[in-house]
TITORBA-671464 format. One record per residue (C-alpha): residue in one letter; residue number from 1; x, y, z. Coordinates in steps of 0.5 Angstrom, whole numbers, plus 500, padded with zeros to 3 digits. Example, Ala and Ser with C-alpha at 12.3 -4.5 7.8 and 13.67 -1.06 7.14 Angstrom:
BEGIN
R   type   seq    c1    c2    c3
R      A     1   525   491   516
R      S     2   527   498   514
***
This chain:
BEGIN
R   type   seq    c1    c2    c3
R      M     1   617   436   418
R      K     2   620   438   425
R      R     3   617   445   423
R      R     4   610   441   420
R      M     5   611   438   428
R      V     6   612   444   432
R      G     7   607   447   428
R      L     8   603   442   430
R      A     9   604   442   437
R      V    10   603   449   437
R      M    11   597   449   433
R      F    12   593   443   437
R      T    13   596   446   444
R      M    14   591   453   441
R      I    15   585   449   440
R      I    16   585   445   448
R      L    17   587   452   450
R      Q    18   581   456   448
R      L    19   577   450   449
R      I    20   579   450   457
R      S    21   577   459   456
R      G    22   570   457   453
R      I    23   569   451   458
R      S    24   572   456   463
R      A    25   567   462   460
R      S    26   561   458   461
R      A    27   562   455   468
R      E    28   563   462   469
R      E    29   556   464   465
R      L    30   553   459   469
R      A    31   555   460   477
R      T    32   552   467   475
R      A    33   546   465   471
R      G    34   543   464   477
R      T    35   544   471   481
R      K    36   539   477   481
R      H    37   539   484   483
R      Y    38   534   488   487
R      Q    39   535   495   488
R      T    40   531   500   493
R      N    41   531   508   491
R      F    42   532   513   496
R      T    43   528   518   496
R      E    44   530   525   495
R      T    45   532   528   502
R      S    46   536   535   505
R      L    47   539   534   511
R      S    48   542   540   515
R      G    49   545   542   522
R      R    50   551   540   526
R      D    51   550   533   527
R      T    52   545   531   523
R      Y    53   542   524   519
R      M    54   537   520   515
R      E    55   534   513   515
R      Q    56   532   509   508
R      F    57   529   501   509
R      F    58   529   496   504
R      Q    59   527   489   504
R      V    60   530   482   503
R      E    61   526   476   503
R      S    62   525   470   507
R      Y    63   528   466   500
R      W    64   533   470   498
R      Q    65   541   468   499
R      E    66   545   474   499
R      E    67   551   474   495
R      S    68   554   482   496
R      V    69   550   488   498
R      E    70   552   494   495
R      V    71   550   501   497
R      H    72   550   508   493
R      L    73   550   515   495
R      D    74   550   521   489
R      Y    75   549   527   494
R      T    76   551   535   494
R      I    77   555   538   500
R      S    78   556   545   503
R      Q    79   561   549   499
R      L    80   563   551   506
R      T    81   563   545   509
R      Q    82   570   544   514
R      N    83   573   538   510
R      E    84   578   536   516
R      R    85   573   537   521
R      S    86   566   534   518
R      S    87   564   527   517
R      I    88   559   521   514
R      T    89   559   516   518
R      L    90   553   509   515
R      S    91   551   505   519
R      M    92   546   498   517
R      N    93   541   496   522
R      G    94   545   500   529
R      T    95   552   497   527
R      P    96   557   503   523
R      F    97   561   499   517
R      H    98   564   505   513
R      S    99   566   512   515
R      F   100   569   518   511
R      R   101   569   525   510
R      P   102   567   529   504
R      V   103   570   534   499
R      A   104   567   540   499
R      Q   105   571   543   494
R      E   106   568   538   489
R      T   107   563   542   486
R      G   108   557   539   484
R      K   109   554   531   485
R      Q   110   558   526   488
R      Q   111   559   519   488
R      L   112   561   513   493
R      S   113   559   507   492
R      V   114   561   501   498
R      Q   115   560   494   499
R      I   116   555   493   506
R      P   117   557   487   510
R      V   118   553   482   508
R      E   119   553   479   516
R      M   120   550   485   518
R      I   121   543   484   513
R      V   122   538   480   516
R      K   123   531   477   513
R      G   124   526   482   513
R      V   125   526   490   513
R      N   126   534   493   514
R      T   127   535   500   516
R      L   128   541   504   513
R      M   129   542   509   516
R      V   130   546   516   513
R      Q   131   549   520   520
R      G   132   553   527   519
R      H   133   557   531   522
R      L   134   557   536   519
R      E   135   561   543   521
R      S   136   561   549   517
R      T   137   566   554   521
R      A   138   573   553   525
R      P   139   574   554   532
R      L   140   578   562   532
R      V   141   581   561   538
R      A   142   584   553   541
R      N   143   579   549   546
R      V   144   574   555   545
R      C   145   568   551   543
R      L   146   563   556   538
R      P   147   556   554   536
R      T   148   555   550   529
R      E   149   548   550   528
R      T   150   547   554   522
R      K   151   544   553   515
R      E   152   551   553   512
R      N   153   551   545   515
R      W   154   547   541   510
R      L   155   548   535   506
R      Q   156   543   533   500
R      I   157   542   526   498
R      A   158   540   526   492
R      K   159   534   520   489
R      S   160   538   517   484
R      S   161   542   513   491
R      R   162   541   506   492
R      V   163   542   500   496
R      A   164   542   493   491
R      V   165   542   487   493
R      N   166   546   482   489
R      Y   167   541   475   492
R      S   168   540   467   488
R      A   169   533   466   490
R      E   170   532   458   493
R      P   171   527   454   489
R      I   172   520   454   491
R      Q   173   519   448   496
R      N   174   513   444   495
R      S   175   509   448   500
R      I   176   503   453   499
R      R   177   506   457   504
R      D   178   513   457   501
R      F   179   509   459   494
R      N   180   505   464   497
R      Q   181   512   467   500
R      H   182   516   467   493
R      F   183   509   470   489
R      I   184   509   476   493
R      G   185   517   476   493
R      L   186   520   483   491
R      G   187   524   480   485
R      T   188   518   476   482
R      I   189   515   482   482
R      K   190   520   486   479
R      D   191   521   482   473
R      A   192   514   480   472
R      Q   193   514   473   475
R      N   194   508   471   477
R      A   195   500   471   474
R      I   196   493   470   477
R      A   197   491   466   471
R      V   198   483   463   469
R      P   199   481   459   463
R      K   200   480   462   456
R      A   201   472   460   457
R      N   202   472   462   463
R      M   203   466   463   468
R      A   204   463   468   472
R      A   205   464   463   478
R      E   206   472   463   475
R      L   207   473   470   474
R      E   208   469   472   482
R      A   209   474   467   485
R      A   210   480   470   481
R      T   211   478   477   483
R      Y   212   478   475   491
R      A   213   485   471   489
R      L   214   488   478   486
R      S   215   486   482   492
R      G   216   489   478   497
R      F   217   495   478   494
R      A   218   495   486   491
R      K   219   493   487   499
R      A   220   500   484   500
R      N   221   505   486   494
R      P   222   511   489   497
R      T   223   511   495   492
R      T   224   506   498   489
R      E   225   509   499   482
R      K   226   508   493   479
R      P   227   502   490   479
R      I   228   500   483   479
R      P   229   497   481   472
R      L   230   489   478   471
R      A   231   490   474   465
R      E   232   488   468   460
R      Y   233   492   462   461
R      N   234   496   461   455
R      S   235   502   459   452
R      D   236   504   466   451
R      N   237   501   470   457
R      M   238   504   465   461
R      K   239   511   466   458
R      G   240   517   467   463
R      K   241   512   466   469
R      Q   242   516   462   475
R      A   243   509   463   479
R      V   244   502   461   477
R      V   245   495   462   481
R      L   246   490   458   476
R      V   247   483   458   478
R      S   248   478   454   474
R      L   249   473   449   475
R      F   250   475   443   474
R      E   251   473   441   467
R      N   252   475   447   465
R      L   253   483   446   466
R      P   254   488   445   461
R      E   255   489   438   459
R      E   256   496   439   461
R      I   257   494   441   468
R      K   258   488   436   469
R      P   259   491   429   471
R      L   260   495   432   476
R      V   261   490   434   481
R      Q   262   487   430   486
R      S   263   480   431   483
R      D   264   476   425   487
R      N   265   469   429   491
R      L   266   471   435   487
R      E   267   462   436   488
R      N   268   463   437   495
R      K   269   469   440   496
R      A   270   474   445   493
R      T   271   481   444   493
R      L   272   488   448   492
R      Q   273   494   444   489
R      L   274   501   446   488
R      I   275   504   443   482
R      K   276   510   443   479
R      Q   277   512   444   472
R      A   278   519   444   469
R      D   279   519   451   468
R      R   280   514   454   473
R      S   281   510   452   479
R      V   282   503   453   479
R      L   283   497   453   485
R      V   284   490   451   482
R      I   285   484   453   485
R      T   286   479   448   482
R      S   287   472   444   484
R      R   288   467   443   480
R      N   289   462   446   485
R      A   290   462   454   483
R      D   291   460   455   490
R      L   292   466   452   493
R      L   293   470   454   488
R      V   294   468   461   489
R      K   295   470   460   496
R      A   296   476   456   496
R      G   297   478   464   492
R      R   298   476   467   498
R      L   299   481   462   501
R      A   300   486   465   497
R      A   301   485   472   499
R      N   302   486   471   506
R      Q   303   495   471   507
R      K   304   495   470   514
R      L   305   492   463   512
R      L   306   496   461   506
R      N   307   502   463   511
R      Q   308   500   458   516
R      M   309   500   451   510
R      D   310   506   447   509
R      A   311   502   442   505
R      D   312   502   442   498
R      H   313   495   442   499
R      K   314   489   444   502
R      D   315   481   442   501
R      V   316   476   447   502
R      D   317   468   445   504
R      N   318   462   448   507
R      T   319   465   447   513
R      T   320   471   451   513
R      E   321   473   458   516
R      V   322   475   463   510
R      D   323   474   470   512
R      T   324   477   475   515
R      P   325   476   479   521
R      T   326   471   484   521
R      V   327   474   491   521
R      N   328   473   496   527
R      I   329   471   502   525
R      S   330   471   507   530
R      R   331   475   504   537
R      N   332   480   505   542
R      L   333   487   505   538
R      T   334   494   503   541
R      L   335   499   506   537
R      T   336   506   501   540
R      E   337   505   495   543
R      T   338   511   496   548
R      G   339   513   503   547
R      D   340   518   506   543
R      K   341   524   509   545
R      L   342   528   514   541
R      T   343   535   516   542
R      G   344   540   522   540
R      D   345   540   530   541
R      R   346   536   534   537
R      H   347   531   532   532
R      R   348   528   524   533
R      E   349   522   522   531
R      K   350   518   516   530
R      S   351   512   515   525
R      Y   352   505   510   527
R      F   353   502   508   521
R      I   354   494   507   521
R      S   355   489   503   517
R      L   356   483   506   515
R      P   357   477   505   511
R      G   358   477   509   504
R      N   359   470   512   505
R      R   360   471   513   513
R      S   361   475   520   514
R      I   362   475   522   521
R      A   363   470   525   525
R      D   364   469   531   530
R      A   365   472   528   537
R      S   366   477   523   534
R      K   367   483   525   539
R      L   368   491   523   542
R      N   369   493   521   548
R      I   370   501   521   548
R      K   371   504   518   554
R      F   372   512   520   554
R      R   373   518   520   558
R      Y   374   525   524   557
R      A   375   532   524   561
R      R   376   533   530   565
R      N   377   539   533   562
R      L   378   536   537   557
R      D   379   536   543   556
R      F   380   528   545   557
R      D   381   528   552   555
R      R   382   528   549   548
R      S   383   526   542   548
R      M   384   519   540   545
R      V   385   515   535   543
R      T   386   510   536   537
R      V   387   504   531   533
R      L   388   503   531   527
R      I   389   498   527   522
R      N   390   500   527   515
R      D   391   506   531   516
R      T   392   501   536   519
R      P   393   503   539   526
R      I   394   497   539   529
R      G   395   499   540   537
R      S   396   507   542   541
R      K   397   508   542   548
R      K   398   513   543   552
R      L   399   518   539   556
R      S   400   520   541   563
R      T   401   525   538   568
R      E   402   518   537   573
R      L   403   515   532   568
R      A   404   521   528   566
R      D   405   519   521   569
R      G   406   512   522   566
R      D   407   509   527   561
R      H   408   503   526   557
R      M   409   499   530   552
R      E   410   492   530   550
R      L   411   490   533   543
R      I   412   483   534   539
R      I   413   485   531   531
R      P   414   482   538   528
R      K   415   477   537   523
R      S   416   479   542   518
R      L   417   484   536   516
R      N   418   479   532   513
R      I   419   482   526   513
R      S   420   480   520   509
R      G   421   483   513   509
R      N   422   489   511   512
R      F   423   493   516   515
R      T   424   500   517   520
R      V   425   501   520   526
R      K   426   508   522   528
R      V   427   511   524   534
R      A   428   517   528   534
R      F   429   522   530   539
R      D   430   527   535   540
R      L   431   532   534   545
R      E   432   537   540   545
R      L   433   542   540   551
R      K   434   547   545   554
R      N   435   552   547   550
R      A   436   551   543   546
R      W   437   557   544   541
R      C   438   563   542   546
R      I   439   560   535   548
R      E   440   562   529   544
R      N   441   555   526   542
R      Q   442   556   520   545
R      G   443   549   517   541
R      Q   444   545   514   547
R      M   445   544   521   550
R      P   446   540   524   551
R      W   447   533   520   550
R      A   448   525   519   550
R      F   449   520   514   550
R      I   450   513   513   548
R      D   451   509   509   552
R      K   452   506   503   551
R      D   453   499   506   553
R      T   454   499   511   548
R      M   455   491   511   546
R      L   456   489   513   539
R      Q   457   480   515   540
R      L   458   479   514   533
R      N   459   471   516   532
R      T   460   470   515   524
R      K   461   464   518   518
R      D   462   462   515   512
R      R   463   463   519   504
R      A   464   457   517   501
R      D   465   460   523   495
R      L   466   459   520   488
R      L   467   467   523   486
R      F   468   473   521   485
R      N   469   476   525   491
R      N   470   472   518   495
R      Y   471   475   513   491
R      P   472   475   506   492
R      Y   473   468   509   495
R      P   474   462   506   492
R      F   475   465   500   491
R      L   476   469   498   498
R      R   477   465   499   504
R      D   478   469   499   510
R      G   479   474   495   508
R      S   480   469   491   505
R      Y   481   466   490   497
R      N   482   460   493   497
R      K   483   455   489   493
R      V   484   460   490   486
R      A   485   457   488   479
R      V   486   462   487   474
R      V   487   459   487   467
R      L   488   464   486   461
R      P   489   464   485   454
R      K   490   463   478   451
R      E   491   469   477   447
R      R   492   474   479   452
R      D   493   482   481   449
R      G   494   488   481   453
R      Y   495   486   489   454
R      I   496   480   487   457
R      Y   497   484   483   463
R      Q   498   490   489   463
R      T   499   484   493   465
R      L   500   480   489   471
R      T   501   488   488   472
R      N   502   489   496   474
R      L   503   481   497   478
R      F   504   483   490   481
R      N   505   489   492   484
R      L   506   488   498   487
R      L   507   482   495   490
R      G   508   485   490   492
R      R   509   491   494   496
R      Y   510   484   498   501
R      A   511   480   492   501
R      Q   512   481   490   509
R      T   513   477   483   508
R      N   514   475   477   504
R      T   515   467   478   506
R      G   516   465   483   500
R      E   517   462   482   494
R      I   518   463   482   486
R      Q   519   458   478   481
R      Y   520   461   478   474
R      Y   521   456   479   468
R      Q   522   456   479   461
R      D   523   454   486   456
R      N   524   446   482   455
R      V   525   444   482   463
R      N   526   437   484   464
R      A   527   437   491   468
R      Q   528   434   486   475
R      Q   529   441   483   476
R      L   530   444   490   477
R      K   531   438   492   481
R      D   532   440   495   488
R      R   533   448   493   486
R      E   534   454   498   486
R      I   535   457   497   477
R      I   536   463   498   474
R      A   537   462   496   466
R      I   538   468   496   462
R      G   539   468   496   454
R      S   540   465   500   449
R      Y   541   459   502   446
R      Q   542   460   497   441
R      D   543   460   491   446
R      N   544   458   493   452
R      Q   545   450   494   453
R      V   546   450   498   459
R      I   547   454   503   456
R      R   548   449   503   450
R      D   549   444   503   455
R      T   550   446   508   459
R      N   551   448   513   454
R      K   552   444   518   455
R      N   553   446   519   462
R      L   554   454   520   460
R      Y   555   457   526   462
R      F   556   461   524   455
R      R   557   457   521   451
R      Y   558   459   517   444
R      D   559   455   520   438
R      A   560   449   517   434
R      S   561   454   512   431
R      G   562   458   509   438
R      R   563   464   511   434
R      G   564   466   517   439
R      F   565   466   522   444
R      V   566   462   528   443
R      S   567   463   535   445
R      N   568   461   537   453
R      E   569   459   543   456
R      K   570   466   542   461
R      M   571   470   539   453
R      S   572   470   541   446
R      I   573   472   533   443
R      D   574   474   534   435
R      A   575   470   528   432
R      N   576   477   524   430
R      Y   577   480   525   438
R      G   578   473   523   440
R      T   579   475   516   437
R      R   580   482   516   441
R      I   581   480   517   448
R      G   582   478   513   454
R      T   583   473   516   459
R      L   584   472   514   467
R      Q   585   465   517   468
R      L   586   462   516   476
R      I   587   455   517   475
R      D   588   449   515   479
R      S   589   446   508   477
R      P   590   440   508   473
R      Y   591   438   501   477
R      G   592   438   504   483
R      N   593   437   508   487
R      G   594   443   510   492
R      F   595   448   507   488
R      G   596   454   508   483
R      L   597   455   506   476
R      L   598   462   507   474
R      A   599   464   507   466
R      V   600   471   504   464
R      T   601   470   506   457
R      G   602   474   508   449
R      S   603   472   506   442
R      E   604   477   500   442
R      S   605   479   495   448
R      K   606   485   499   449
R      Y   607   483   506   450
R      T   608   478   503   455
R      Y   609   485   500   458
R      L   610   489   506   457
R      A   611   482   510   463
R      S   612   483   503   468
R      K   613   490   506   468
R      L   614   487   513   472
R      I   615   485   508   478
R      G   616   490   503   477
R      S   617   495   506   483
R      E   618   495   510   488
R      G   619   501   514   484
R      T   620   494   516   479
R      L   621   489   516   483
R      W   622   492   523   485
R      K   623   490   526   478
R      V   624   483   524   478
R      F   625   477   527   481
R      G   626   470   530   480
R      D   627   467   525   476
R      G   628   468   524   470
R      A   629   476   524   467
R      V   630   478   523   460
R      T   631   486   521   458
R      D   632   489   520   451
R      I   633   495   515   448
R      D   634   499   521   450
R      G   635   499   522   456
R      N   636   493   528   457
R      I   637   490   527   462
R      K   638   483   532   464
R      A   639   479   531   469
R      F   640   473   534   471
R      R   641   467   535   477
R      F   642   459   536   473
R      K   643   454   533   479
R      K   644   453   540   482
R      E   645   456   541   489
R      T   646   450   542   494
R      T   647   450   546   501
R      P   648   452   542   507
R      E   649   447   540   510
R      S   650   446   542   518
R      A   651   449   538   522
R      N   652   442   532   526
R      V   653   445   533   532
R      L   654   441   526   535
R      T   655   444   522   530
R      E   656   452   525   532
R      V   657   450   524   539
R      L   658   448   516   538
R      E   659   453   515   535
R      R   660   458   518   540
R      R   661   458   512   545
R      D   662   462   517   550
R      V   663   457   523   550
R      L   664   450   518   549
R      G   665   453   515   557
R      F   666   454   523   559
R      M   667   447   525   557
R      I   668   444   517   559
R      A   669   447   519   567
R      S   670   446   526   567
R      M   671   438   525   566
R      L   672   438   519   571
R      I   673   441   524   576
R      V   674   437   528   575
R      L   675   430   523   575
R      L   676   432   522   581
R      V   677   432   528   583
R      L   678   426   529   581
R      L   679   424   523   585
R      S   680   427   525   592
R      L   681   424   532   591
R      I   682   416   528   590
R      L   683   417   524   595
R      M   684   419   530   600
R      I   685   413   533   598
R      R   686   409   528   600
R      K   687   412   527   606
R      Y   688   411   534   607
R      N   689   405   534   605
R      K   690   402   527   610
R      K   691   405   531   616
R      R   692   401   537   614
R      G   693   395   533   613
R      G   694   397   529   620
R      R   695   398   537   624
R      R   696   391   538   622
***
């Protein structure tokens, strides 16, 4: 009996312990369930020289609560490195937090994982510096200085290196501003937790407003790998979405949303209203007035305005200002507002990003005027400054002790660089010290300073050839949508919306204003509506009338049945293969001279979607050139140029002069001087003649 009682007691104790263990495990799971993970991978970098460094940037969102941050390095180091005399130091935002001596005897890739103190992390952009002091030779005699600057000192950091942030996200607060920050947050986009939605039976105004909103969010998207989806609002598409922008006329709102919207006077206004559901936050953009709904969509494309809205709703009427500032194309541009200081010896550089519409290229006489100063303790026989555009050098200058307190460079940007769209200006200093191998590097010496008066005089010209080389022209011009008409099939499946997602995530990144125009049409649109518009036709021969009507003009044409593509002068196409490819074709519009038509087409919507992926991001756009491209499900891509290359026209001198304000001003001043001289001569001659007449 006693044994039985003991056995029961033991069994009961084990059950209690299991329950406690289960409760503890559940508590631990709950504690970690809210923890999220985001990592930023390094770019593969090769460092050489005795003292060398690299910087890696990563973002921390304002609503993250960082729990831990870890840096993982995969690196290879020169086998000749002297272990006891070499070191690598990691710094976060300028503060060192870890140093180690690399082991050169090991072969192949080495690894290091170390925690970054959370208190060193700041909201926004953080800078991790990897700084190496690498020596491959040892002094032969004590107290003798030997130069160690050789190619034997190298450190290779692999692209598998990364910074990982473990964090918990604060919930979306009851404000449009906070919703916006979550919507475009790195974690939200990485985990595909956001979307822009339209109702199933959507109208042209709803798609137009949603496209403006998508363009604004796409431009603010901090990553290019993950697009922001445009989709129909239904339970399947919204599954797992925590932040949704729903664009709809009031009568088309889903039944579960409609009662939650403040619906008074929506005939004369639109509203942006934040609605909290059990598993997501929804920013509803709605109105009973189609024009005001479009205006509200433009407001959603204005990030500066969204980030000023601390309330949970915003009304938009005819008097509401929603437009972004216009883009100034040719201008004088200040590279730095307050000046930039560079410290440390050897190679130091500073980069400046210049935003330029994709259809504009740098014209003649664009120039840089760089003003700078630097330390006097340099080895001026070896110190210099170099200016680079998109990593191509355009000029260098040797530094000198006489100009150390106020030096400058004026450089013409070479036309041969053929720069169009955004570009980078880099100012690189080589700050060499005398007998540097005998001097302990103090970090803050030497130095150089780029003055705030440094200016870029930017003259640009239009690039108007209908080629993918100039894309996104003609659909964007000078940063705005250029009277775009999008023609869609009447019946749209998920692939059609994914096609729109690809097209307008990339176009949105290039759009610099929200003032352009996009119109949506179904495939039965009449020719008059498409006159003098830049057209994007999406779909197949079967479901898009515009593609059927322009088939004779396409480079890749459909067969008589419209089931697949046939061979042309550039490519032989098997009949079966022609039904399994998607094409991009940029042709002259048959609806207006001087306008373009982009056909994004395939025999089925899934092949149309494949074609749209080629112009869905900068990562794939470079694969497309010419005016026609083909892709298949295996990832094969072929691009061709069908338009004949035209002989460059001789430059119109008068037009170029009229576009150059500085030259025009000089010519006007010169002409005025000539006129004054001629007038003076005439007056002198008349005076002389009068005197001669008086003598007679």
